[in-house]
DOKELUM-998334 format. One record per residue (C-alpha): residue number from 1; residue in one letter; x, y, z. Coordinates in steps of 0.5 Angstrom, whole numbers, m for minus. Example, Ala and Ser with C-alpha at 12.3 -4.5 7.8 and 13.67 -1.06 7.14 Angstrom:
// residues 2
<k->1, r->A, xx->25, yy->m9, zz->16>
<k->2, r->S, xx->27, yy->m2, zz->14>
//
This chain:
// residues 457
<k->1, r->M, xx->124, yy->m22, zz->42>
<k->2, r->S, xx->117, yy->m21, zz->46>
<k->3, r->V, xx->115, yy->m14, zz->48>
<k->4, r->R, xx->116, yy->m16, zz->55>
<k->5, r->R, xx->123, yy->m17, zz->54>
<k->6, r->M, xx->124, yy->m11, zz->50>
<k->7, r->K, xx->122, yy->m7, zz->55>
<k->8, r->F, xx->126, yy->m10, zz->60>
<k->9, r->A, xx->133, yy->m9, zz->56>
<k->10, r->E, xx->131, yy->m2, zz->54>
<k->11, r->G, xx->130, yy->m1, zz->62>
<k->12, r->M, xx->137, yy->m4, zz->63>
<k->13, r->R, xx->140, yy->0, zz->58>
<k->14, r->K, xx->138, yy->7, zz->61>
<k->15, r->A, xx->140, yy->5, zz->68>
<k->16, r->I, xx->147, yy->3, zz->66>
<k->17, r->L, xx->148, yy->10, zz->62>
<k->18, r->T, xx->145, yy->13, zz->68>
<k->19, r->A, xx->150, yy->10, zz->73>
<k->20, r->L, xx->156, yy->12, zz->68>
<k->21, r->A, xx->153, yy->19, zz->68>
<k->22, r->F, xx->154, yy->19, zz->76>
<k->23, r->G, xx->160, yy->15, zz->77>
<k->24, r->L, xx->157, yy->9, zz->80>
<k->25, r->V, xx->160, yy->4, zz->76>
<k->26, r->G, xx->163, yy->m1, zz->80>
<k->27, r->S, xx->160, yy->2, zz->86>
<k->28, r->P, xx->156, yy->m2, zz->92>
<k->29, r->A, xx->150, yy->2, zz->89>
<k->30, r->L, xx->151, yy->m1, zz->82>
<k->31, r->A, xx->152, yy->m8, zz->85>
<k->32, r->R, xx->146, yy->m8, zz->89>
<k->33, r->G, xx->142, yy->m5, zz->83>
<k->34, r->S, xx->145, yy->m10, zz->78>
<k->35, r->A, xx->143, yy->m16, zz->83>
<k->36, r->Q, xx->136, yy->m13, zz->83>
<k->37, r->A, xx->136, yy->m12, zz->76>
<k->38, r->S, xx->139, yy->m19, zz->75>
<k->39, r->A, xx->134, yy->m22, zz->80>
<k->40, r->S, xx->128, yy->m18, zz->76>
<k->41, r->W, xx->131, yy->m21, zz->69>
<k->42, r->Q, xx->131, yy->m28, zz->72>
<k->43, r->G, xx->124, yy->m27, zz->75>
<k->44, r->S, xx->122, yy->m24, zz->68>
<k->45, r->Q, xx->125, yy->m30, zz->64>
<k->46, r->D, xx->121, yy->m35, zz->69>
<k->47, r->S, xx->115, yy->m31, zz->68>
<k->48, r->A, xx->116, yy->m31, zz->60>
<k->49, r->Q, xx->117, yy->m39, zz->60>
<k->50, r->Q, xx->111, yy->m40, zz->64>
<k->51, r->L, xx->107, yy->m35, zz->59>
<k->52, r->S, xx->110, yy->m39, zz->53>
<k->53, r->A, xx->108, yy->m46, zz->56>
<k->54, r->Q, xx->101, yy->m43, zz->57>
<k->55, r->D, xx->101, yy->m41, zz->50>
<k->56, r->T, xx->104, yy->m48, zz->47>
<k->57, r->Q, xx->98, yy->m51, zz->52>
<k->58, r->D, xx->93, yy->m46, zz->49>
<k->59, r->T, xx->95, yy->m48, zz->42>
<k->60, r->Q, xx->95, yy->m55, zz->43>
<k->61, r->D, xx->88, yy->m55, zz->46>
<k->62, r->R, xx->85, yy->m50, zz->40>
<k->63, r->E, xx->88, yy->m55, zz->35>
<k->64, r->Q, xx->85, yy->m61, zz->39>
<k->65, r->E, xx->78, yy->m58, zz->39>
<k->66, r->K, xx->79, yy->m56, zz->32>
<k->67, r->R, xx->80, yy->m64, zz->31>
<k->68, r->D, xx->75, yy->m66, zz->35>
<k->69, r->R, xx->70, yy->m61, zz->31>
<k->70, r->E, xx->72, yy->m64, zz->25>
<k->71, r->Q, xx->71, yy->m71, zz->27>
<k->72, r->E, xx->64, yy->m69, zz->30>
<k->73, r->A, xx->63, yy->m67, zz->23>
<k->74, r->R, xx->65, yy->m73, zz->19>
<k->75, r->D, xx->61, yy->m77, zz->24>
<k->76, r->R, xx->55, yy->m73, zz->23>
<k->77, r->E, xx->56, yy->m74, zz->15>
<k->78, r->Q, xx->57, yy->m81, zz->16>
<k->79, r->E, xx->51, yy->m82, zz->20>
<k->80, r->K, xx->47, yy->m79, zz->15>
<k->81, r->K, xx->50, yy->m83, zz->10>
<k->82, r->D, xx->49, yy->m89, zz->14>
<k->83, r->R, xx->41, yy->m87, zz->15>
<k->84, r->E, xx->40, yy->m86, zz->8>
<k->85, r->Q, xx->43, yy->m93, zz->7>
<k->86, r->E, xx->39, yy->m96, zz->12>
<k->87, r->R, xx->33, yy->m93, zz->8>
<k->88, r->L, xx->35, yy->m96, zz->2>
<k->89, r->D, xx->36, yy->m103, zz->5>
<k->90, r->R, xx->29, yy->m103, zz->8>
<k->91, r->I, xx->26, yy->m101, zz->1>
<k->92, r->Q, xx->30, yy->m107, zz->m2>
<k->93, r->E, xx->28, yy->m111, zz->3>
<k->94, r->R, xx->21, yy->m110, zz->2>
<k->95, r->Y, xx->22, yy->m110, zz->m5>
<k->96, r->D, xx->25, yy->m117, zz->m4>
<k->97, r->D, xx->19, yy->m119, zz->0>
<k->98, r->G, xx->14, yy->m117, zz->m5>
<k->99, r->R, xx->18, yy->m122, zz->m10>
<k->100, r->E, xx->18, yy->m127, zz->m5>
<k->101, r->A, xx->11, yy->m127, zz->m4>
<k->102, r->L, xx->9, yy->m127, zz->m11>
<k->103, r->D, xx->13, yy->m134, zz->m12>
<k->104, r->D, xx->9, yy->m136, zz->m6>
<k->105, r->G, xx->3, yy->m135, zz->m9>
<k->106, r->K, xx->1, yy->m129, zz->m3>
<k->107, r->Y, xx->m1, yy->m124, zz->m8>
<k->108, r->A, xx->m5, yy->m119, zz->m3>
<k->109, r->Q, xx->1, yy->m119, zz->1>
<k->110, r->A, xx->6, yy->m118, zz->m5>
<k->111, r->E, xx->1, yy->m112, zz->m7>
<k->112, r->Q, xx->2, yy->m109, zz->0>
<k->113, r->R, xx->10, yy->m110, zz->0>
<k->114, r->F, xx->10, yy->m106, zz->m7>
<k->115, r->N, xx->5, yy->m101, zz->m5>
<k->116, r->E, xx->10, yy->m99, zz->1>
<k->117, r->V, xx->16, yy->m99, zz->m4>
<k->118, r->I, xx->12, yy->m94, zz->m8>
<k->119, r->R, xx->11, yy->m90, zz->m2>
<k->120, r->E, xx->18, yy->m89, zz->m1>
<k->121, r->N, xx->19, yy->m86, zz->m8>
<k->122, r->G, xx->26, yy->m89, zz->m9>
<k->123, r->S, xx->30, yy->m92, zz->m15>
<k->124, r->L, xx->26, yy->m99, zz->m15>
<k->125, r->V, xx->19, yy->m95, zz->m15>
<k->126, r->D, xx->18, yy->m97, zz->m23>
<k->127, r->G, xx->19, yy->m104, zz->m22>
<k->128, r->A, xx->15, yy->m104, zz->m16>
<k->129, r->T, xx->9, yy->m101, zz->m20>
<k->130, r->Y, xx->10, yy->m106, zz->m25>
<k->131, r->W, xx->10, yy->m112, zz->m20>
<k->132, r->K, xx->4, yy->m109, zz->m16>
<k->133, r->A, xx->0, yy->m109, zz->m23>
<k->134, r->Y, xx->2, yy->m116, zz->m24>
<k->135, r->A, xx->0, yy->m118, zz->m17>
<k->136, r->Q, xx->m7, yy->m115, zz->m18>
<k->137, r->N, xx->m8, yy->m118, zz->m24>
<k->138, r->L, xx->m7, yy->m125, zz->m21>
<k->139, r->Q, xx->m12, yy->m123, zz->m16>
<k->140, r->G, xx->m17, yy->m122, zz->m21>
<k->141, r->K, xx->m17, yy->m114, zz->m20>
<k->142, r->R, xx->m16, yy->m113, zz->m27>
<k->143, r->E, xx->m19, yy->m106, zz->m27>
<k->144, r->A, xx->m14, yy->m104, zz->m22>
<k->145, r->A, xx->m8, yy->m107, zz->m26>
<k->146, r->L, xx->m10, yy->m103, zz->m32>
<k->147, r->T, xx->m10, yy->m97, zz->m28>
<k->148, r->T, xx->m3, yy->m98, zz->m24>
<k->149, r->I, xx->0, yy->m100, zz->m31>
<k->150, r->A, xx->m3, yy->m93, zz->m34>
<k->151, r->E, xx->1, yy->m90, zz->m28>
<k->152, r->L, xx->7, yy->m93, zz->m29>
<k->153, r->K, xx->7, yy->m91, zz->m37>
<k->154, r->K, xx->5, yy->m84, zz->m35>
<k->155, r->N, xx->10, yy->m83, zz->m29>
<k->156, r->Y, xx->16, yy->m86, zz->m32>
<k->157, r->P, xx->16, yy->m86, zz->m39>
<k->158, r->Q, xx->23, yy->m88, zz->m40>
<k->159, r->S, xx->23, yy->m94, zz->m35>
<k->160, r->R, xx->26, yy->m100, zz->m37>
<k->161, r->W, xx->20, yy->m103, zz->m34>
<k->162, r->K, xx->15, yy->m100, zz->m40>
<k->163, r->K, xx->16, yy->m106, zz->m45>
<k->164, r->D, xx->14, yy->m111, zz->m40>
<k->165, r->A, xx->8, yy->m107, zz->m37>
<k->166, r->E, xx->5, yy->m106, zz->m44>
<k->167, r->A, xx->6, yy->m114, zz->m45>
<k->168, r->L, xx->2, yy->m115, zz->m39>
<k->169, r->E, xx->m3, yy->m110, zz->m41>
<k->170, r->I, xx->m4, yy->m114, zz->m47>
<k->171, r->E, xx->m5, yy->m120, zz->m43>
<k->172, r->V, xx->m10, yy->m117, zz->m38>
<k->173, r->R, xx->m14, yy->m114, zz->m43>
<k->174, r->T, xx->m14, yy->m121, zz->m47>
<k->175, r->N, xx->m16, yy->m125, zz->m40>
<k->176, r->S, xx->m21, yy->m120, zz->m38>
<k->177, r->H, xx->m27, yy->m124, zz->m40>
<k->178, r->Q, xx->m24, yy->m131, zz->m38>
<k->179, r->N, xx->m23, yy->m135, zz->m32>
<k->180, r->V, xx->m16, yy->m136, zz->m31>
<k->181, r->N, xx->m13, yy->m141, zz->m26>
<k->182, r->V, xx->m7, yy->m139, zz->m24>
<k->183, r->D, xx->m5, yy->m145, zz->m21>
<k->184, r->S, xx->m5, yy->m149, zz->m28>
<k->185, r->Q, xx->1, yy->m150, zz->m32>
<k->186, r->S, xx->2, yy->m144, zz->m36>
<k->187, r->D, xx->5, yy->m143, zz->m43>
<k->188, r->G, xx->11, yy->m141, zz->m40>
<k->189, r->D, xx->12, yy->m147, zz->m37>
<k->190, r->L, xx->11, yy->m151, zz->m43>
<k->191, r->K, xx->16, yy->m146, zz->m47>
<k->192, r->G, xx->21, yy->m147, zz->m42>
<k->193, r->L, xx->21, yy->m155, zz->m43>
<k->194, r->A, xx->21, yy->m154, zz->m50>
<k->195, r->L, xx->27, yy->m149, zz->m50>
<k->196, r->Q, xx->31, yy->m154, zz->m45>
<k->197, r->G, xx->30, yy->m159, zz->m50>
<k->198, r->L, xx->32, yy->m155, zz->m56>
<k->199, r->M, xx->38, yy->m152, zz->m53>
<k->200, r->N, xx->41, yy->m160, zz->m51>
<k->201, r->S, xx->39, yy->m162, zz->m58>
<k->202, r->D, xx->41, yy->m156, zz->m63>
<k->203, r->P, xx->44, yy->m150, zz->m59>
<k->204, r->A, xx->44, yy->m146, zz->m65>
<k->205, r->R, xx->37, yy->m146, zz->m66>
<k->206, r->G, xx->36, yy->m146, zz->m58>
<k->207, r->L, xx->39, yy->m139, zz->m57>
<k->208, r->Q, xx->36, yy->m136, zz->m63>
<k->209, r->A, xx->29, yy->m138, zz->m60>
<k->210, r->A, xx->32, yy->m136, zz->m53>
<k->211, r->E, xx->33, yy->m129, zz->m56>
<k->212, r->K, xx->27, yy->m128, zz->m59>
<k->213, r->M, xx->23, yy->m130, zz->m52>
<k->214, r->L, xx->28, yy->m125, zz->m48>
<k->215, r->N, xx->26, yy->m119, zz->m53>
<k->216, r->G, xx->18, yy->m122, zz->m53>
<k->217, r->T, xx->12, yy->m120, zz->m49>
<k->218, r->G, xx->13, yy->m126, zz->m44>
<k->219, r->S, xx->13, yy->m124, zz->m37>
<k->220, r->P, xx->19, yy->m122, zz->m33>
<k->221, r->K, xx->18, yy->m129, zz->m29>
<k->222, r->E, xx->18, yy->m133, zz->m36>
<k->223, r->K, xx->24, yy->m129, zz->m38>
<k->224, r->S, xx->28, yy->m130, zz->m32>
<k->225, r->K, xx->27, yy->m138, zz->m33>
<k->226, r->V, xx->29, yy->m137, zz->m40>
<k->227, r->L, xx->36, yy->m133, zz->m38>
<k->228, r->F, xx->37, yy->m139, zz->m33>
<k->229, r->I, xx->37, yy->m144, zz->m39>
<k->230, r->V, xx->41, yy->m140, zz->m43>
<k->231, r->A, xx->47, yy->m139, zz->m37>
<k->232, r->Q, xx->47, yy->m146, zz->m36>
<k->233, r->N, xx->49, yy->m148, zz->m43>
<k->234, r->G, xx->56, yy->m145, zz->m42>
<k->235, r->S, xx->58, yy->m144, zz->m50>
<k->236, r->K, xx->61, yy->m138, zz->m52>
<k->237, r->E, xx->55, yy->m136, zz->m56>
<k->238, r->S, xx->50, yy->m136, zz->m50>
<k->239, r->Q, xx->55, yy->m132, zz->m46>
<k->240, r->E, xx->55, yy->m127, zz->m51>
<k->241, r->L, xx->47, yy->m127, zz->m50>
<k->242, r->L, xx->48, yy->m126, zz->m43>
<k->243, r->A, xx->53, yy->m120, zz->m44>
<k->244, r->R, xx->48, yy->m117, zz->m48>
<k->245, r->V, xx->42, yy->m117, zz->m43>
<k->246, r->A, xx->47, yy->m115, zz->m38>
<k->247, r->Q, xx->48, yy->m109, zz->m41>
<k->248, r->G, xx->41, yy->m107, zz->m40>
<k->249, r->Q, xx->37, yy->m108, zz->m46>
<k->250, r->S, xx->31, yy->m111, zz->m42>
<k->251, r->N, xx->28, yy->m109, zz->m35>
<k->252, r->P, xx->33, yy->m108, zz->m29>
<k->253, r->E, xx->31, yy->m114, zz->m25>
<k->254, r->L, xx->33, yy->m119, zz->m31>
<k->255, r->Q, xx->40, yy->m115, zz->m32>
<k->256, r->H, xx->42, yy->m116, zz->m25>
<k->257, r->K, xx->40, yy->m124, zz->m26>
<k->258, r->A, xx->44, yy->m124, zz->m33>
<k->259, r->V, xx->50, yy->m120, zz->m29>
<k->260, r->E, xx->50, yy->m125, zz->m23>
<k->261, r->Y, xx->49, yy->m131, zz->m28>
<k->262, r->L, xx->56, yy->m129, zz->m32>
<k->263, r->G, xx->59, yy->m129, zz->m25>
<k->264, r->L, xx->56, yy->m136, zz->m24>
<k->265, r->F, xx->57, yy->m140, zz->m30>
<k->266, r->G, xx->62, yy->m135, zz->m34>
<k->267, r->G, xx->68, yy->m137, zz->m31>
<k->268, r->S, xx->74, yy->m133, zz->m33>
<k->269, r->Q, xx->72, yy->m131, zz->m40>
<k->270, r->S, xx->66, yy->m127, zz->m37>
<k->271, r->A, xx->71, yy->m122, zz->m34>
<k->272, r->N, xx->72, yy->m118, zz->m40>
<k->273, r->A, xx->64, yy->m117, zz->m41>
<k->274, r->L, xx->63, yy->m115, zz->m33>
<k->275, r->A, xx->69, yy->m110, zz->m33>
<k->276, r->T, xx->65, yy->m107, zz->m39>
<k->277, r->I, xx->59, yy->m107, zz->m36>
<k->278, r->Y, xx->62, yy->m104, zz->m30>
<k->279, r->S, xx->65, yy->m98, zz->m33>
<k->280, r->S, xx->59, yy->m97, zz->m38>
<k->281, r->T, xx->54, yy->m96, zz->m32>
<k->282, r->S, xx->53, yy->m90, zz->m27>
<k->283, r->D, xx->47, yy->m95, zz->m24>
<k->284, r->P, xx->50, yy->m97, zz->m17>
<k->285, r->S, xx->45, yy->m103, zz->m17>
<k->286, r->V, xx->49, yy->m105, zz->m23>
<k->287, r->K, xx->55, yy->m104, zz->m20>
<k->288, r->R, xx->54, yy->m108, zz->m14>
<k->289, r->S, xx->51, yy->m114, zz->m18>
<k->290, r->V, xx->58, yy->m114, zz->m22>
<k->291, r->I, xx->62, yy->m114, zz->m15>
<k->292, r->K, xx->58, yy->m120, zz->m13>
<k->293, r->S, xx->59, yy->m123, zz->m19>
<k->294, r->Y, xx->67, yy->m122, zz->m18>
<k->295, r->M, xx->66, yy->m125, zz->m11>
<k->296, r->I, xx->62, yy->m131, zz->m14>
<k->297, r->S, xx->67, yy->m132, zz->m19>
<k->298, r->G, xx->73, yy->m131, zz->m14>
<k->299, r->N, xx->76, yy->m125, zz->m19>
<k->300, r->K, xx->81, yy->m122, zz->m14>
<k->301, r->E, xx->84, yy->m117, zz->m20>
<k->302, r->G, xx->77, yy->m114, zz->m22>
<k->303, r->L, xx->75, yy->m113, zz->m14>
<k->304, r->F, xx->82, yy->m110, zz->m13>
<k->305, r->K, xx->81, yy->m105, zz->m19>
<k->306, r->I, xx->74, yy->m103, zz->m17>
<k->307, r->A, xx->77, yy->m102, zz->m10>
<k->308, r->K, xx->83, yy->m97, zz->m12>
<k->309, r->S, xx->79, yy->m93, zz->m17>
<k->310, r->E, xx->72, yy->m93, zz->m15>
<k->311, r->K, xx->70, yy->m86, zz->m13>
<k->312, r->D, xx->63, yy->m87, zz->m9>
<k->313, r->D, xx->64, yy->m89, zz->m2>
<k->314, r->A, xx->59, yy->m94, zz->m1>
<k->315, r->T, xx->61, yy->m98, zz->m8>
<k->316, r->K, xx->68, yy->m98, zz->m6>
<k->317, r->R, xx->67, yy->m101, zz->1>
<k->318, r->D, xx->63, yy->m106, zz->m2>
<k->319, r->A, xx->68, yy->m108, zz->m7>
<k->320, r->I, xx->73, yy->m108, zz->m1>
<k->321, r->R, xx->69, yy->m113, zz->3>
<k->322, r->N, xx->68, yy->m117, zz->m2>
<k->323, r->L, xx->75, yy->m117, zz->m3>
<k->324, r->G, xx->76, yy->m120, zz->4>
<k->325, r->L, xx->71, yy->m125, zz->2>
<k->326, r->V, xx->75, yy->m128, zz->m3>
<k->327, r->G, xx->81, yy->m128, zz->1>
<k->328, r->G, xx->85, yy->m122, zz->m3>
<k->329, r->E, xx->90, yy->m121, zz->3>
<k->330, r->T, xx->95, yy->m118, zz->m1>
<k->331, r->E, xx->91, yy->m114, zz->m5>
<k->332, r->L, xx->88, yy->m111, zz->1>
<k->333, r->Q, xx->95, yy->m110, zz->4>
<k->334, r->Q, xx->97, yy->m106, zz->m2>
<k->335, r->L, xx->90, yy->m102, zz->m1>
<k->336, r->Y, xx->91, yy->m100, zz->6>
<k->337, r->Q, xx->98, yy->m98, zz->5>
<k->338, r->T, xx->96, yy->m93, zz->m1>
<k->339, r->E, xx->89, yy->m91, zz->2>
<k->340, r->T, xx->88, yy->m84, zz->5>
<k->341, r->S, xx->81, yy->m84, zz->7>
<k->342, r->T, xx->80, yy->m87, zz->15>
<k->343, r->E, xx->73, yy->m90, zz->13>
<k->344, r->A, xx->76, yy->m94, zz->7>
<k->345, r->R, xx->82, yy->m96, zz->12>
<k->346, r->K, xx->77, yy->m98, zz->17>
<k->347, r->E, xx->73, yy->m102, zz->12>
<k->348, r->I, xx->80, yy->m105, zz->10>
<k->349, r->L, xx->81, yy->m108, zz->17>
<k->350, r->Q, xx->74, yy->m111, zz->17>
<k->351, r->A, xx->76, yy->m114, zz->10>
<k->352, r->F, xx->82, yy->m117, zz->14>
<k->353, r->F, xx->77, yy->m120, zz->19>
<k->354, r->L, xx->73, yy->m123, zz->14>
<k->355, r->A, xx->79, yy->m126, zz->10>
<k->356, r->G, xx->81, yy->m129, zz->17>
<k->357, r->D, xx->88, yy->m125, zz->17>
<k->358, r->S, xx->90, yy->m123, zz->24>
<k->359, r->T, xx->97, yy->m122, zz->23>
<k->360, r->R, xx->95, yy->m115, zz->19>
<k->361, r->L, xx->90, yy->m113, zz->24>
<k->362, r->L, xx->95, yy->m114, zz->30>
<k->363, r->Q, xx->100, yy->m110, zz->26>
<k->364, r->A, xx->95, yy->m104, zz->25>
<k->365, r->A, xx->93, yy->m105, zz->33>
<k->366, r->Q, xx->100, yy->m104, zz->35>
<k->367, r->G, xx->103, yy->m99, zz->30>
<k->368, r->E, xx->98, yy->m95, zz->27>
<k->369, r->K, xx->98, yy->m88, zz->29>
<k->370, r->D, xx->91, yy->m86, zz->28>
<k->371, r->V, xx->87, yy->m88, zz->34>
<k->372, r->E, xx->81, yy->m90, zz->30>
<k->373, r->L, xx->84, yy->m95, zz->26>
<k->374, r->R, xx->87, yy->m98, zz->32>
<k->375, r->R, xx->81, yy->m99, zz->36>
<k->376, r->A, xx->78, yy->m102, zz->29>
<k->377, r->A, xx->84, yy->m107, zz->29>
<k->378, r->V, xx->83, yy->m109, zz->36>
<k->379, r->R, xx->75, yy->m110, zz->36>
<k->380, r->N, xx->76, yy->m115, zz->30>
<k->381, r->L, xx->82, yy->m118, zz->34>
<k->382, r->G, xx->77, yy->m119, zz->39>
<k->383, r->L, xx->71, yy->m122, zz->34>
<k->384, r->M, xx->77, yy->m127, zz->32>
<k->385, r->G, xx->78, yy->m129, zz->39>
<k->386, r->K, xx->86, yy->m127, zz->38>
<k->387, r->T, xx->86, yy->m123, zz->45>
<k->388, r->D, xx->93, yy->m126, zz->47>
<k->389, r->V, xx->96, yy->m120, zz->44>
<k->390, r->L, xx->92, yy->m115, zz->47>
<k->391, r->Q, xx->95, yy->m115, zz->54>
<k->392, r->S, xx->101, yy->m112, zz->52>
<k->393, r->I, xx->97, yy->m107, zz->47>
<k->394, r->Y, xx->93, yy->m105, zz->53>
<k->395, r->A, xx->99, yy->m104, zz->58>
<k->396, r->K, xx->102, yy->m99, zz->53>
<k->397, r->E, xx->96, yy->m95, zz->50>
<k->398, r->T, xx->94, yy->m88, zz->53>
<k->399, r->D, xx->88, yy->m87, zz->49>
<k->400, r->R, xx->82, yy->m89, zz->54>
<k->401, r->G, xx->77, yy->m91, zz->48>
<k->402, r->L, xx->82, yy->m96, zz->46>
<k->403, r->K, xx->83, yy->m99, zz->53>
<k->404, r->E, xx->75, yy->m100, zz->53>
<k->405, r->E, xx->76, yy->m103, zz->46>
<k->406, r->V, xx->81, yy->m108, zz->49>
<k->407, r->L, xx->76, yy->m109, zz->55>
<k->408, r->N, xx->70, yy->m110, zz->50>
<k->409, r->A, xx->75, yy->m115, zz->46>
<k->410, r->Y, xx->76, yy->m119, zz->52>
<k->411, r->F, xx->69, yy->m120, zz->54>
<k->412, r->I, xx->66, yy->m121, zz->47>
<k->413, r->S, xx->72, yy->m127, zz->46>
<k->414, r->G, xx->70, yy->m130, zz->53>
<k->415, r->N, xx->77, yy->m128, zz->56>
<k->416, r->A, xx->76, yy->m127, zz->63>
<k->417, r->K, xx->83, yy->m129, zz->65>
<k->418, r->G, xx->85, yy->m123, zz->61>
<k->419, r->L, xx->80, yy->m118, zz->64>
<k->420, r->V, xx->82, yy->m120, zz->71>
<k->421, r->A, xx->89, yy->m119, zz->70>
<k->422, r->I, xx->87, yy->m112, zz->68>
<k->423, r->A, xx->82, yy->m111, zz->74>
<k->424, r->R, xx->88, yy->m113, zz->78>
<k->425, r->S, xx->93, yy->m108, zz->75>
<k->426, r->E, xx->89, yy->m102, zz->73>
<k->427, r->K, xx->90, yy->m96, zz->77>
<k->428, r->D, xx->84, yy->m92, zz->74>
<k->429, r->P, xx->78, yy->m93, zz->78>
<k->430, r->D, xx->73, yy->m92, zz->72>
<k->431, r->L, xx->77, yy->m97, zz->67>
<k->432, r->K, xx->77, yy->m102, zz->73>
<k->433, r->K, xx->70, yy->m102, zz->74>
<k->434, r->R, xx->68, yy->m103, zz->67>
<k->435, r->A, xx->73, yy->m109, zz->67>
<k->436, r->V, xx->69, yy->m112, zz->74>
<k->437, r->E, xx->62, yy->m110, zz->70>
<k->438, r->K, xx->64, yy->m115, zz->65>
<k->439, r->L, xx->66, yy->m120, zz->69>
<k->440, r->S, xx->60, yy->m120, zz->73>
<k->441, r->L, xx->56, yy->m122, zz->66>
<k->442, r->M, xx->61, yy->m127, zz->64>
<k->443, r->N, xx->59, yy->m133, zz->70>
<k->444, r->S, xx->67, yy->m135, zz->69>
<k->445, r->K, xx->71, yy->m139, zz->74>
<k->446, r->E, xx->76, yy->m134, zz->74>
<k->447, r->G, xx->72, yy->m128, zz->74>
<k->448, r->N, xx->67, yy->m131, zz->80>
<k->449, r->E, xx->74, yy->m132, zz->84>
<k->450, r->Y, xx->76, yy->m125, zz->83>
<k->451, r->L, xx->69, yy->m122, zz->85>
<k->452, r->M, xx->69, yy->m126, zz->91>
<k->453, r->E, xx->76, yy->m123, zz->93>
<k->454, r->I, xx->73, yy->m116, zz->92>
<k->455, r->L, xx->67, yy->m118, zz->96>
<k->456, r->N, xx->72, yy->m121, zz->102>
<k->457, r->K, xx->76, yy->m115, zz->102>
//
């Protein structure tokens, strides 16, 4: 009982006792007093109900504010992660540009790109330092190349590029007093041809020679060619050699190539090797290479296992996306039913889009309780052009943001008819305006006719 009600009840009790003491019970005065007390009680009760309703509204407002603050905090954290991922993507892009420039014989440009990677001081810095020295050597800047190699050995003594850097150092010192024609056929090219022939005629000896070359002082480019020749062989022994390189016995770039070739050439027999590699590494780039190999080989089971168990959000999302690319709708549905993270579930909806599964997107758009997930489902339905079902969703929906998402979906898919229908029936002036704005950009027959109607009113 509220304090107000307790005080009123106590007052009533005293009034009745007083009336009894003065013989007023049953008298007109007492009746009038009772009526007044009753009216006062009713007024108090109405006031209490109003206060209770206000308290309920205040509580709901505070809870909504709390949810909004929590969502803003999650959004800020996600934005921070997205910015960091964008930075890493830029570094990887510059690194890849440098490698491509090397392959195209643009050595000065390659050196510049690797310098940019080094300045970022990320996980690719030691590899970029090696390739910078490699590019400098090919430009004839041998003293600079030796200085760069020395920096790599000093700053990154545990780097897996150190062995290749030492081999390059020997080559640079050996050729310091020679004119080297980089366009001429190298010993590496001849060795590659010889290895290819030996693998065809005597695979056992060919594999022995290949392993020796992979562990030798050849350049990473030469070793990459050797690895490709091994991968094409397809024998059990060649797969075992690939798996050893994929475990990380060489530089990271060659390791990633070995993982890729296991997925490309290994078939089902490489699944166990890839699973072992994934579970034994903490390097996100190696994990992504395994995920890519699973995608290449169509290994839904492997991707599903990673998506269920991986703790790192970025790696988990990568597995989910690739599961969509290989058509793992059943596995994605199982994940969606058990996953608790909103961000992960949004990624699953995106994977349904990649898999072309509009049915499950529609189910989420109509029945999902989380409005953010409903919005994501509607967005993907729009990208797929499945807008015929959105009119009923729009009519029933109360969330303004989702209604705007439906308008965007109609616009993206070019469904002017749907936008006109909403513009005709919408009572909210702002939403109606947004629908008309989109129609004004579409240059469609239905839309233009409706725009003329507005002008003629």
